[in-house]
Structure formats: structure tokens, C-alpha cells
Biopython code that builds the backbone (N, CA, C, O; Angstrom):
import numpy as np
from Bio.PDB.StructureBuilder import StructureBuilder

atoms = [
    (1, "UNK", "N", (0.843, -1.171, 0.000)),
    (1, "UNK", "CA", (0.000, 0.000, 0.000)),
    (1, "UNK", "C", (0.890, 1.235, 0.000)),
    (1, "UNK", "O", (1.887, 1.300, 0.719)),
    (2, "UNK", "N", (0.515, 2.207, -0.814)),
    (2, "UNK", "CA", (1.250, 3.463, -0.861)),
    (2, "UNK", "C", (0.370, 4.554, -0.280)),
    (2, "UNK", "O", (-0.808, 4.657, -0.622)),
    (3, "UNK", "N", (0.937, 5.366, 0.594)),
    (3, "UNK", "CA", (0.209, 6.453, 1.242)),
    (3, "UNK", "C", (0.670, 7.766, 0.633)),
    (3, "UNK", "O", (1.872, 8.007, 0.521)),
    (4, "UNK", "N", (-0.265, 8.614, 0.240)),
    (4, "UNK", "CA", (0.069, 9.919, -0.335)),
    (4, "UNK", "C", (-0.631, 11.000, 0.470)),
    (4, "UNK", "O", (-1.814, 10.878, 0.789)),
    (5, "UNK", "N", (0.098, 12.057, 0.798)),
    (5, "UNK", "CA", (-0.471, 13.185, 1.534)),
    (5, "UNK", "C", (-0.923, 14.243, 0.529)),
    (5, "UNK", "O", (-0.157, 14.623, -0.357)),
    (6, "UNK", "N", (-2.153, 14.718, 0.661)),
    (6, "UNK", "CA", (-2.695, 15.746, -0.231)),
    (6, "UNK", "C", (-2.230, 17.144, 0.187)),
    (6, "UNK", "O", (-2.483, 18.117, -0.523)),
    (7, "UNK", "N", (-1.571, 17.244, 1.304)),
    (7, "UNK", "CA", (-1.068, 18.520, 1.821)),
    (7, "UNK", "C", (0.458, 18.440, 1.908)),
    (7, "UNK", "O", (1.032, 17.368, 1.720)),
    (8, "UNK", "N", (1.117, 19.570, 2.191)),
    (8, "UNK", "CA", (2.582, 19.535, 2.305)),
    (8, "UNK", "C", (3.038, 19.014, 3.670)),
    (8, "UNK", "O", (3.989, 19.535, 4.253)),
    (9, "UNK", "N", (2.364, 17.999, 4.168)),
    (9, "UNK", "CA", (2.696, 17.432, 5.474)),
    (9, "UNK", "C", (3.228, 16.021, 5.301)),
    (9, "UNK", "O", (2.703, 15.257, 4.491)),
    (10, "UNK", "N", (4.272, 15.661, 6.057)),
    (10, "UNK", "CA", (4.772, 14.295, 5.973)),
    (10, "UNK", "C", (3.747, 13.308, 6.535)),
    (10, "UNK", "O", (3.085, 13.582, 7.536)),
    (11, "UNK", "N", (3.632, 12.175, 5.882)),
    (11, "UNK", "CA", (2.702, 11.132, 6.324)),
    (11, "UNK", "C", (3.372, 9.779, 6.138)),
    (11, "UNK", "O", (4.228, 9.610, 5.270)),
    (12, "UNK", "N", (2.974, 8.825, 6.959)),
    (12, "UNK", "CA", (3.518, 7.466, 6.879)),
    (12, "UNK", "C", (2.451, 6.514, 7.397)),
    (12, "UNK", "O", (1.459, 6.935, 7.991)),
    (13, "UNK", "N", (2.667, 5.238, 7.165)),
    (13, "UNK", "CA", (1.750, 4.234, 7.696)),
    (13, "UNK", "C", (2.556, 3.103, 8.310)),
    (13, "UNK", "O", (3.722, 2.892, 7.978)),
    (14, "UNK", "N", (1.911, 2.388, 9.207)),
    (14, "UNK", "CA", (2.545, 1.285, 9.905)),
    (14, "UNK", "C", (1.548, 0.134, 9.964)),
    (14, "UNK", "O", (0.500, 0.250, 10.598)),
    (15, "UNK", "N", (1.869, -0.969, 9.311)),
    (15, "UNK", "CA", (1.034, -2.164, 9.334)),
    (15, "UNK", "C", (1.526, -3.052, 10.469)),
    (15, "UNK", "O", (2.722, -3.330, 10.565)),
    (16, "UNK", "N", (0.616, -3.500, 11.326)),
    (16, "UNK", "CA", (1.018, -4.312, 12.480)),
    (16, "UNK", "C", (-0.067, -5.320, 12.812)),
    (16, "UNK", "O", (-1.196, -5.229, 12.329)),
    (17, "UNK", "N", (0.301, -6.286, 13.652)),
    (17, "UNK", "CA", (-0.625, -7.349, 14.048)),
    (17, "UNK", "C", (-0.866, -7.306, 15.556)),
    (17, "UNK", "O", (0.049, -7.561, 16.339)),
    (18, "UNK", "N", (-2.102, -6.982, 15.967)),
    (18, "UNK", "CA", (-2.404, -7.008, 17.396)),
    (18, "UNK", "C", (-2.482, -8.437, 17.932)),
    (18, "UNK", "O", (-2.264, -8.678, 19.120)),
    (19, "UNK", "N", (-2.797, -9.384, 17.036)),
    (19, "UNK", "CA", (-2.844, -10.813, 17.393)),
    (19, "UNK", "C", (-2.756, -11.612, 16.094)),
    (19, "UNK", "O", (-2.930, -11.063, 15.006)),
    (20, "UNK", "N", (-2.492, -12.877, 16.214)),
    (20, "UNK", "CA", (-2.350, -13.740, 15.038)),
    (20, "UNK", "C", (-3.611, -13.672, 14.170)),
    (20, "UNK", "O", (-4.725, -13.809, 14.676)),
    (21, "UNK", "N", (-3.433, -13.462, 12.878)),
    (21, "UNK", "CA", (-4.546, -13.445, 11.949)),
    (21, "UNK", "C", (-5.260, -12.109, 11.827)),
    (21, "UNK", "O", (-6.151, -11.971, 10.988)),
    (22, "UNK", "N", (-4.903, -11.132, 12.626)),
    (22, "UNK", "CA", (-5.542, -9.810, 12.571)),
    (22, "UNK", "C", (-4.497, -8.767, 12.202)),
    (22, "UNK", "O", (-3.372, -8.797, 12.701)),
    (23, "UNK", "N", (-4.873, -7.855, 11.335)),
    (23, "UNK", "CA", (-3.959, -6.797, 10.921)),
    (23, "UNK", "C", (-4.597, -5.436, 11.154)),
    (23, "UNK", "O", (-5.809, -5.277, 11.016)),
    (24, "UNK", "N", (-3.775, -4.459, 11.509)),
    (24, "UNK", "CA", (-4.215, -3.074, 11.683)),
    (24, "UNK", "C", (-3.265, -2.167, 10.914)),
    (24, "UNK", "O", (-2.087, -2.482, 10.744)),
    (25, "UNK", "N", (-3.782, -1.060, 10.460)),
    (25, "UNK", "CA", (-2.975, -0.062, 9.776)),
    (25, "UNK", "C", (-3.092, 1.246, 10.553)),
    (25, "UNK", "O", (-4.191, 1.769, 10.740)),
    (26, "UNK", "N", (-1.968, 1.762, 11.000)),
    (26, "UNK", "CA", (-1.933, 3.051, 11.677)),
    (26, "UNK", "C", (-1.384, 4.076, 10.698)),
    (26, "UNK", "O", (-0.357, 3.842, 10.062)),
    (27, "UNK", "N", (-2.068, 5.218, 10.575)),
    (27, "UNK", "CA", (-1.626, 6.296, 9.690)),
    (27, "UNK", "C", (-1.104, 7.433, 10.557)),
    (27, "UNK", "O", (-1.757, 7.846, 11.516)),
    (28, "UNK", "N", (0.076, 7.934, 10.213)),
    (28, "UNK", "CA", (0.729, 9.000, 10.969)),
    (28, "UNK", "C", (0.839, 10.218, 10.062)),
    (28, "UNK", "O", (1.287, 10.109, 8.921)),
    (29, "UNK", "N", (0.430, 11.375, 10.567)),
    (29, "UNK", "CA", (0.586, 12.643, 9.861)),
    (29, "UNK", "C", (1.214, 13.616, 10.849)),
    (29, "UNK", "O", (0.774, 13.707, 11.996)),
    (30, "UNK", "N", (2.220, 14.329, 10.421)),
    (30, "UNK", "CA", (2.947, 15.217, 11.328)),
    (30, "UNK", "C", (2.951, 16.625, 10.754)),
    (30, "UNK", "O", (3.197, 16.814, 9.563)),
    (31, "UNK", "N", (2.679, 17.613, 11.600)),
    (31, "UNK", "CA", (2.680, 19.013, 11.171)),
    (31, "UNK", "C", (3.595, 19.815, 12.081)),
    (31, "UNK", "O", (3.566, 19.658, 13.302)),
    (32, "UNK", "N", (4.402, 20.671, 11.483)),
    (32, "UNK", "CA", (5.298, 21.553, 12.225)),
    (32, "UNK", "C", (4.794, 22.974, 12.049)),
    (32, "UNK", "O", (4.551, 23.422, 10.928)),
    (33, "UNK", "N", (4.637, 23.682, 13.165)),
    (33, "UNK", "CA", (4.101, 25.044, 13.146)),
    (33, "UNK", "C", (5.117, 26.035, 13.674)),
    (33, "UNK", "O", (5.978, 25.685, 14.481)),
    (34, "UNK", "N", (5.016, 27.271, 13.218)),
    (34, "UNK", "CA", (5.744, 28.397, 13.789)),
    (34, "UNK", "C", (4.776, 29.052, 14.764)),
    (34, "UNK", "O", (3.649, 29.384, 14.395)),
    (35, "UNK", "N", (5.212, 29.238, 16.006)),
    (35, "UNK", "CA", (4.359, 29.841, 17.026)),
    (35, "UNK", "C", (4.893, 31.221, 17.385)),
    (35, "UNK", "O", (6.018, 31.348, 17.867)),
    (36, "UNK", "N", (4.101, 32.237, 17.155)),
    (36, "UNK", "CA", (4.401, 33.596, 17.592)),
    (36, "UNK", "C", (3.088, 34.153, 18.117)),
    (36, "UNK", "O", (2.212, 34.561, 17.354)),
    (37, "UNK", "N", (2.975, 34.158, 19.443)),
    (37, "UNK", "CA", (1.721, 34.513, 20.095)),
    (37, "UNK", "C", (1.160, 35.805, 19.529)),
    (37, "UNK", "O", (1.909, 36.766, 19.352)),
    (38, "UNK", "N", (-0.107, 35.859, 19.245)),
    (38, "UNK", "CA", (-1.122, 34.838, 19.475)),
    (38, "UNK", "C", (-1.409, 33.986, 18.243)),
    (38, "UNK", "O", (-2.490, 33.407, 18.145)),
    (39, "UNK", "N", (-0.476, 33.895, 17.306)),
    (39, "UNK", "CA", (-0.739, 33.193, 16.057)),
    (39, "UNK", "C", (0.151, 31.973, 15.877)),
    (39, "UNK", "O", (1.204, 31.850, 16.502)),
    (40, "UNK", "N", (-0.295, 31.079, 15.012)),
    (40, "UNK", "CA", (0.480, 29.898, 14.630)),
    (40, "UNK", "C", (0.209, 29.624, 13.162)),
    (40, "UNK", "O", (-0.923, 29.771, 12.700)),
    (41, "UNK", "N", (1.233, 29.228, 12.428)),
    (41, "UNK", "CA", (1.058, 28.872, 11.028)),
    (41, "UNK", "C", (1.994, 27.740, 10.677)),
    (41, "UNK", "O", (2.987, 27.502, 11.365)),
    (42, "UNK", "N", (1.668, 27.031, 9.582)),
    (42, "UNK", "CA", (2.511, 25.927, 9.142)),
    (42, "UNK", "C", (3.907, 26.445, 8.834)),
    (42, "UNK", "O", (4.066, 27.463, 8.161)),
    (43, "UNK", "N", (4.912, 25.741, 9.328)),
    (43, "UNK", "CA", (6.299, 26.113, 9.071)),
    (43, "UNK", "C", (6.625, 25.867, 7.600)),
    (43, "UNK", "O", (6.104, 24.925, 7.003)),
    (44, "UNK", "N", (7.478, 26.700, 7.009)),
    (44, "UNK", "CA", (7.845, 26.497, 5.614)),
    (44, "UNK", "C", (8.555, 25.160, 5.394)),
    (44, "UNK", "O", (8.410, 24.546, 4.337)),
    (45, "UNK", "N", (9.322, 24.707, 6.390)),
    (45, "UNK", "CA", (9.973, 23.400, 6.317)),
    (45, "UNK", "C", (9.375, 22.505, 7.399)),
    (45, "UNK", "O", (9.388, 22.856, 8.579)),
    (46, "UNK", "N", (8.858, 21.366, 6.998)),
    (46, "UNK", "CA", (8.228, 20.427, 7.916)),
    (46, "UNK", "C", (9.252, 19.425, 8.451)),
    (46, "UNK", "O", (10.104, 18.941, 7.706)),
    (47, "UNK", "N", (9.163, 19.119, 9.744)),
    (47, "UNK", "CA", (10.014, 18.090, 10.338)),
    (47, "UNK", "C", (9.625, 16.744, 9.738)),
    (47, "UNK", "O", (8.439, 16.477, 9.546)),
    (48, "UNK", "N", (10.598, 15.898, 9.441)),
    (48, "UNK", "CA", (10.268, 14.589, 8.871)),
    (48, "UNK", "C", (9.683, 13.647, 9.921)),
    (48, "UNK", "O", (9.857, 13.853, 11.122)),
    (49, "UNK", "N", (9.001, 12.631, 9.461)),
    (49, "UNK", "CA", (8.536, 11.581, 10.364)),
    (49, "UNK", "C", (9.755, 10.733, 10.732)),
    (49, "UNK", "O", (10.461, 10.228, 9.858)),
    (50, "UNK", "N", (9.985, 10.589, 12.007)),
    (50, "UNK", "CA", (11.146, 9.823, 12.485)),
    (50, "UNK", "C", (10.743, 8.365, 12.654)),
    (50, "UNK", "O", (9.791, 8.047, 13.366)),
    (51, "UNK", "N", (11.478, 7.493, 11.993)),
    (51, "UNK", "CA", (11.177, 6.062, 12.052)),
    (51, "UNK", "C", (11.890, 5.366, 13.196)),
    (51, "UNK", "O", (11.597, 4.207, 13.489)),
    (52, "UNK", "N", (12.826, 6.053, 13.851)),
    (52, "UNK", "CA", (13.553, 5.475, 14.992)),
    (52, "UNK", "C", (13.852, 6.590, 15.988)),
    (52, "UNK", "O", (13.882, 7.765, 15.621)),
    (53, "UNK", "N", (14.072, 6.220, 17.251)),
    (53, "UNK", "CA", (14.453, 7.192, 18.263)),
    (53, "UNK", "C", (15.784, 7.832, 17.883)),
    (53, "UNK", "O", (16.663, 7.170, 17.330)),
    (54, "UNK", "N", (15.929, 9.134, 18.184)),
    (54, "UNK", "CA", (17.179, 9.856, 17.949)),
    (54, "UNK", "C", (17.723, 10.240, 19.314)),
    (54, "UNK", "O", (17.029, 10.870, 20.113)),
    (55, "UNK", "N", (18.969, 9.858, 19.579)),
    (55, "UNK", "CA", (19.588, 10.125, 20.873)),
    (55, "UNK", "C", (20.630, 11.227, 20.746)),
    (55, "UNK", "O", (21.310, 11.342, 19.727)),
    (56, "UNK", "N", (20.745, 12.034, 21.794)),
    (56, "UNK", "CA", (21.720, 13.120, 21.823)),
    (56, "UNK", "C", (22.938, 12.722, 22.636)),
    (56, "UNK", "O", (23.071, 11.570, 23.050)),
    (57, "UNK", "N", (23.827, 13.683, 22.860)),
    (57, "UNK", "CA", (25.041, 13.387, 23.617)),
    (57, "UNK", "C", (25.274, 14.358, 24.772)),
    (57, "UNK", "O", (26.397, 14.478, 25.261)),
    (58, "UNK", "N", (24.213, 15.057, 25.216)),
    (58, "UNK", "CA", (24.372, 16.006, 26.317)),
    (58, "UNK", "C", (23.265, 15.838, 27.339)),
    (58, "UNK", "O", (22.296, 16.594, 27.279)),
    (59, "UNK", "N", (23.338, 14.905, 28.267)),
    (59, "UNK", "CA", (24.372, 13.871, 28.463)),
    (59, "UNK", "C", (24.191, 12.728, 27.464)),
    (59, "UNK", "O", (23.143, 12.609, 26.830)),
    (60, "UNK", "N", (25.219, 11.892, 27.330)),
    (60, "UNK", "CA", (25.159, 10.785, 26.378)),
    (60, "UNK", "C", (23.936, 9.899, 26.612)),
    (60, "UNK", "O", (23.594, 9.577, 27.749)),
    (61, "UNK", "N", (23.284, 9.511, 25.512)),
    (61, "UNK", "CA", (22.130, 8.619, 25.599)),
    (61, "UNK", "C", (20.813, 9.314, 25.862)),
    (61, "UNK", "O", (19.794, 8.640, 26.008)),
    (62, "UNK", "N", (20.791, 10.652, 25.929)),
    (62, "UNK", "CA", (19.563, 11.396, 26.155)),
    (62, "UNK", "C", (18.658, 11.280, 24.930)),
    (62, "UNK", "O", (19.102, 11.493, 23.802)),
    (63, "UNK", "N", (17.394, 10.945, 25.154)),
    (63, "UNK", "CA", (16.442, 10.865, 24.050)),
    (63, "UNK", "C", (16.168, 12.273, 23.545)),
    (63, "UNK", "O", (15.615, 13.103, 24.267)),
    (64, "UNK", "N", (16.557, 12.538, 22.305)),
    (64, "UNK", "CA", (16.382, 13.863, 21.711)),
    (64, "UNK", "C", (15.051, 13.949, 20.974)),
    (64, "UNK", "O", (14.317, 14.925, 21.128)),
    (65, "UNK", "N", (14.738, 12.936, 20.176)),
    (65, "UNK", "CA", (13.482, 12.888, 19.422)),
    (65, "UNK", "C", (12.986, 11.448, 19.411)),
    (65, "UNK", "O", (13.678, 10.571, 18.896)),
    (66, "UNK", "N", (11.814, 11.184, 19.963)),
    (66, "UNK", "CA", (11.287, 9.822, 19.911)),
    (66, "UNK", "C", (10.760, 9.492, 18.515)),
    (66, "UNK", "O", (10.420, 10.384, 17.738)),
    (67, "UNK", "N", (10.701, 8.233, 18.220)),
    (67, "UNK", "CA", (10.130, 7.783, 16.949)),
    (67, "UNK", "C", (8.669, 8.228, 16.864)),
    (67, "UNK", "O", (7.953, 8.247, 17.865)),
    (68, "UNK", "N", (8.249, 8.579, 15.669)),
    (68, "UNK", "CA", (6.846, 8.949, 15.453)),
    (68, "UNK", "C", (5.973, 7.731, 15.185)),
    (68, "UNK", "O", (4.746, 7.825, 15.201)),
    (69, "UNK", "N", (6.607, 6.586, 14.939)),
    (69, "UNK", "CA", (5.855, 5.383, 14.597)),
    (69, "UNK", "C", (5.484, 4.612, 15.857)),
    (69, "UNK", "O", (6.356, 4.183, 16.613)),
    (70, "UNK", "N", (4.216, 4.443, 16.070)),
    (70, "UNK", "CA", (3.701, 3.667, 17.197)),
    (70, "UNK", "C", (2.447, 2.964, 16.701)),
    (70, "UNK", "O", (1.618, 3.583, 16.034)),
    (71, "UNK", "N", (2.294, 1.680, 17.017)),
    (71, "UNK", "CA", (1.120, 0.952, 16.513)),
    (71, "UNK", "C", (-0.204, 1.597, 16.914)),
    (71, "UNK", "O", (-1.093, 1.745, 16.075)),
    (72, "UNK", "N", (-0.348, 1.976, 18.168)),
    (72, "UNK", "CA", (-1.621, 2.547, 18.603)),
    (72, "UNK", "C", (-1.380, 3.554, 19.718)),
    (72, "UNK", "O", (-0.528, 3.352, 20.584)),
    (73, "UNK", "N", (-2.136, 4.632, 19.683)),
    (73, "UNK", "CA", (-2.087, 5.641, 20.737)),
    (73, "UNK", "C", (-3.527, 6.008, 21.069)),
    (73, "UNK", "O", (-4.365, 6.130, 20.175)),
    (74, "UNK", "N", (-3.809, 6.180, 22.340)),
    (74, "UNK", "CA", (-5.171, 6.517, 22.760)),
    (74, "UNK", "C", (-5.550, 7.937, 22.335)),
    (74, "UNK", "O", (-6.720, 8.221, 22.076)),
    (75, "UNK", "N", (-4.551, 8.831, 22.265)),
    (75, "UNK", "CA", (-4.805, 10.229, 21.919)),
    (75, "UNK", "C", (-3.662, 10.754, 21.057)),
    (75, "UNK", "O", (-2.639, 10.088, 20.902)),
    (76, "UNK", "N", (-3.837, 11.928, 20.508)),
    (76, "UNK", "CA", (-2.802, 12.546, 19.684)),
    (76, "UNK", "C", (-1.711, 13.137, 20.575)),
    (76, "UNK", "O", (-1.978, 13.563, 21.698)),
    (77, "UNK", "N", (-0.492, 13.157, 20.066)),
    (77, "UNK", "CA", (0.619, 13.799, 20.766)),
    (77, "UNK", "C", (0.719, 15.245, 20.321)),
    (77, "UNK", "O", (0.512, 15.560, 19.149)),
    (78, "UNK", "N", (1.037, 16.118, 21.258)),
    (78, "UNK", "CA", (1.387, 17.499, 20.943)),
    (78, "UNK", "C", (2.703, 17.750, 21.659)),
    (78, "UNK", "O", (2.779, 17.676, 22.885)),
    (79, "UNK", "N", (3.739, 18.047, 20.884)),
    (79, "UNK", "CA", (5.065, 18.271, 21.456)),
    (79, "UNK", "C", (5.502, 19.678, 21.075)),
    (79, "UNK", "O", (5.488, 20.035, 19.897)),
    (80, "UNK", "N", (5.888, 20.472, 22.056)),
    (80, "UNK", "CA", (6.391, 21.818, 21.803)),
    (80, "UNK", "C", (7.895, 21.821, 22.027)),
    (80, "UNK", "O", (8.379, 21.354, 23.058)),
    (81, "UNK", "N", (8.620, 22.343, 21.070)),
    (81, "UNK", "CA", (10.071, 22.460, 21.170)),
    (81, "UNK", "C", (10.414, 23.912, 20.927)),
    (81, "UNK", "O", (9.971, 24.503, 19.942)),
    (82, "UNK", "N", (11.196, 24.487, 21.813)),
    (82, "UNK", "CA", (11.536, 25.892, 21.631)),
    (82, "UNK", "C", (12.494, 26.370, 22.695)),
    (82, "UNK", "O", (13.219, 25.578, 23.298)),
    (83, "UNK", "N", (12.492, 27.659, 22.921)),
    (83, "UNK", "CA", (13.377, 28.290, 23.895)),
    (83, "UNK", "C", (12.531, 29.140, 24.841)),
    (83, "UNK", "O", (11.483, 29.659, 24.454)),
    (84, "UNK", "N", (12.993, 29.277, 26.074)),
    (84, "UNK", "CA", (12.332, 30.147, 27.041)),
    (84, "UNK", "C", (13.372, 31.112, 27.595)),
    (84, "UNK", "O", (14.527, 30.744, 27.808)),
    (85, "UNK", "N", (12.955, 32.332, 27.822)),
    (85, "UNK", "CA", (13.859, 33.350, 28.330)),
    (85, "UNK", "C", (13.269, 33.945, 29.596)),
    (85, "UNK", "O", (12.057, 34.132, 29.697)),
    (86, "UNK", "N", (14.126, 34.241, 30.555)),
    (86, "UNK", "CA", (13.684, 34.848, 31.814)),
    (86, "UNK", "C", (13.180, 36.251, 31.530)),
    (86, "UNK", "O", (13.707, 36.939, 30.655)),
    (87, "UNK", "N", (12.144, 36.684, 32.279)),
    (87, "UNK", "CA", (11.656, 38.047, 32.085)),
    (87, "UNK", "C", (12.723, 39.064, 32.490)),
    (87, "UNK", "O", (13.483, 38.827, 33.429)),
    (88, "UNK", "N", (12.779, 40.171, 31.797)),
    (88, "UNK", "CA", (13.774, 41.206, 32.102)),
    (88, "UNK", "C", (15.046, 40.993, 31.300)),
    (88, "UNK", "O", (15.625, 39.907, 31.333)),
    (89, "UNK", "N", (15.472, 41.988, 30.601)),
    (89, "UNK", "CA", (16.648, 41.871, 29.733)),
    (89, "UNK", "C", (17.924, 41.637, 30.537)),
    (89, "UNK", "O", (18.227, 42.373, 31.475)),
    (90, "UNK", "N", (18.661, 40.604, 30.154)),
    (90, "UNK", "CA", (19.976, 40.355, 30.737)),
    (90, "UNK", "C", (19.986, 39.791, 32.147)),
    (90, "UNK", "O", (21.055, 39.670, 32.746)),
    (91, "UNK", "N", (18.824, 39.443, 32.698)),
    (91, "UNK", "CA", (18.793, 38.886, 34.052)),
    (91, "UNK", "C", (18.563, 37.392, 33.969)),
    (91, "UNK", "O", (17.841, 36.906, 33.099)),
    (92, "UNK", "N", (19.185, 36.675, 34.883)),
    (92, "UNK", "CA", (18.951, 35.228, 34.928)),
    (92, "UNK", "C", (17.859, 34.935, 35.952)),
    (92, "UNK", "O", (17.560, 35.767, 36.808)),
    (93, "UNK", "N", (17.280, 33.775, 35.861)),
    (93, "UNK", "CA", (16.238, 33.359, 36.805)),
    (93, "UNK", "C", (16.438, 31.886, 37.128)),
    (93, "UNK", "O", (16.789, 31.091, 36.256)),
    (94, "UNK", "N", (16.214, 31.533, 38.375)),
    (94, "UNK", "CA", (16.343, 30.138, 38.788)),
    (94, "UNK", "C", (15.241, 29.287, 38.163)),
    (94, "UNK", "O", (15.476, 28.130, 37.815)),
    (95, "UNK", "N", (14.039, 29.850, 38.017)),
    (95, "UNK", "CA", (12.930, 29.148, 37.381)),
    (95, "UNK", "C", (11.987, 30.180, 36.784)),
    (95, "UNK", "O", (12.032, 31.359, 37.134)),
    (96, "UNK", "N", (11.151, 29.728, 35.896)),
    (96, "UNK", "CA", (10.164, 30.582, 35.264)),
    (96, "UNK", "C", (8.982, 29.720, 34.856)),
    (96, "UNK", "O", (9.167, 28.542, 34.547)),
    (97, "UNK", "N", (7.786, 30.263, 34.846)),
    (97, "UNK", "CA", (6.595, 29.508, 34.449)),
    (97, "UNK", "C", (6.371, 29.604, 32.949)),
    (97, "UNK", "O", (6.629, 30.629, 32.318)),
    (98, "UNK", "N", (5.891, 28.518, 32.412)),
    (98, "UNK", "CA", (5.482, 28.491, 31.008)),
    (98, "UNK", "C", (4.157, 27.748, 30.942)),
    (98, "UNK", "O", (3.930, 26.819, 31.716)),
    (99, "UNK", "N", (3.297, 28.140, 30.043)),
    (99, "UNK", "CA", (2.023, 27.447, 29.907)),
    (99, "UNK", "C", (1.576, 27.485, 28.459)),
    (99, "UNK", "O", (2.098, 28.251, 27.649)),
    (100, "UNK", "N", (0.628, 26.668, 28.156)),
    (100, "UNK", "CA", (0.078, 26.619, 26.814)),
    (100, "UNK", "C", (-1.352, 26.121, 26.892)),
    (100, "UNK", "O", (-1.779, 25.561, 27.902)),
    (101, "UNK", "N", (-2.069, 26.329, 25.830)),
    (101, "UNK", "CA", (-3.436, 25.825, 25.774)),
    (101, "UNK", "C", (-3.789, 25.532, 24.325)),
    (101, "UNK", "O", (-3.167, 26.050, 23.398)),
    (102, "UNK", "N", (-4.777, 24.709, 24.156)),
    (102, "UNK", "CA", (-5.250, 24.371, 22.817)),
    (102, "UNK", "C", (-6.759, 24.337, 22.859)),
    (102, "UNK", "O", (-7.359, 24.015, 23.884)),
    (103, "UNK", "N", (-7.360, 24.667, 21.751)),
    (103, "UNK", "CA", (-8.799, 24.595, 21.681)),
    (103, "UNK", "C", (-9.185, 24.107, 20.299)),
    (103, "UNK", "O", (-8.448, 24.289, 19.330)),
    (104, "UNK", "N", (-10.317, 23.503, 20.227)),
    (104, "UNK", "CA", (-10.816, 22.990, 18.956)),
    (104, "UNK", "C", (-11.426, 24.119, 18.152)),
    (104, "UNK", "O", (-12.036, 25.032, 18.710)),
    (105, "UNK", "N", (-11.261, 24.055, 16.849)),
    (105, "UNK", "CA", (-11.917, 25.035, 15.990)),
    (105, "UNK", "C", (-13.207, 24.459, 15.411)),
    (105, "UNK", "O", (-13.892, 25.109, 14.620)),
    (106, "UNK", "N", (-13.531, 23.214, 15.822)),
    (106, "UNK", "CA", (-14.759, 22.580, 15.362)),
    (106, "UNK", "C", (-15.940, 23.048, 16.201)),
    (106, "UNK", "O", (-15.797, 23.270, 17.403)),
    (107, "UNK", "N", (-17.103, 23.199, 15.578)),
    (107, "UNK", "CA", (-18.284, 23.588, 16.366)),
    (107, "UNK", "C", (-18.678, 22.467, 17.343)),
    (107, "UNK", "O", (-18.484, 21.287, 17.053)),
    (108, "UNK", "N", (-19.219, 22.842, 18.474)),
    (108, "UNK", "CA", (-19.686, 21.873, 19.467)),
    (108, "UNK", "C", (-20.858, 21.092, 18.896)),
    (108, "UNK", "O", (-21.631, 21.602, 18.085)),
    (109, "UNK", "N", (-20.975, 19.840, 19.337)),
    (109, "UNK", "CA", (-22.100, 19.011, 18.843)),
    (109, "UNK", "C", (-23.133, 18.859, 19.913)),
    (109, "UNK", "O", (-24.151, 18.202, 19.700)),
]
sb = StructureBuilder()
sb.init_structure("model")
sb.init_model(0)
sb.init_chain("A")
sb.init_seg("    ")
for serial, (resi, resn, name, xyz) in enumerate(atoms, 1):
    if name == "N":
        sb.init_residue(resn, " ", resi, " ")
    sb.init_atom(name, np.array(xyz, "f"), 0.0, 1.0, " ", f" {name:<3s}", serial, name[0])
structure = sb.get_structure()
């Protein structure tokens, strides 16, 4: 089976067997966004679908990017990657709060 994405988003599929004689197909679609509050838009370059875990070296063996391929997930993943800066120019902070929220753009049923 060949999977084609109608949008500029990477897509992949994973065929797996939950038990002998039964087959399932999981479809993965990944979107990368640019976030500049209060707006978000599709990034000009999309992150690829990772077929294997990617490990870093600071410290050695640190999971940098997990594989996007998983047979089944109860819910969608949302992963934010970015930088945070302490309030006030040039000052350091021991800790700082960060938060995020998401809402559906679909009408309520």
C-alpha cells in the first residue's frame, strides 16, 4: 500500500498485528508550526517523520526525538520544542513559568 499526503505534510503508515490473523494499519501525519503569540502557522519546512528514536550526547544517551511510529495511541501527541527566556533583559532566573493551551476550531455538537 502506498500512502500519499494531499497537503505539504509528511505522512507514513505502519502495518502491524495485534494478534495472530488480525492486521491493523496506523496512519501518521505530522505538522510543524511556527508559534508567535497569538498566532500559529505551518512552518515552511516540515520536520520529517522519524522512524527510529534519535539520541543526543548532552548527556550521552539522552532521548532527543522519539520515533513517530507507534502501533496505537489513545490520543494525539502534541510536542512543543523551543526556547524560554527569563523576564527582564539580561537577568537570569532560577525558574520561570510556562504554559500553553489548545482549543478545537470545530463547532460543538
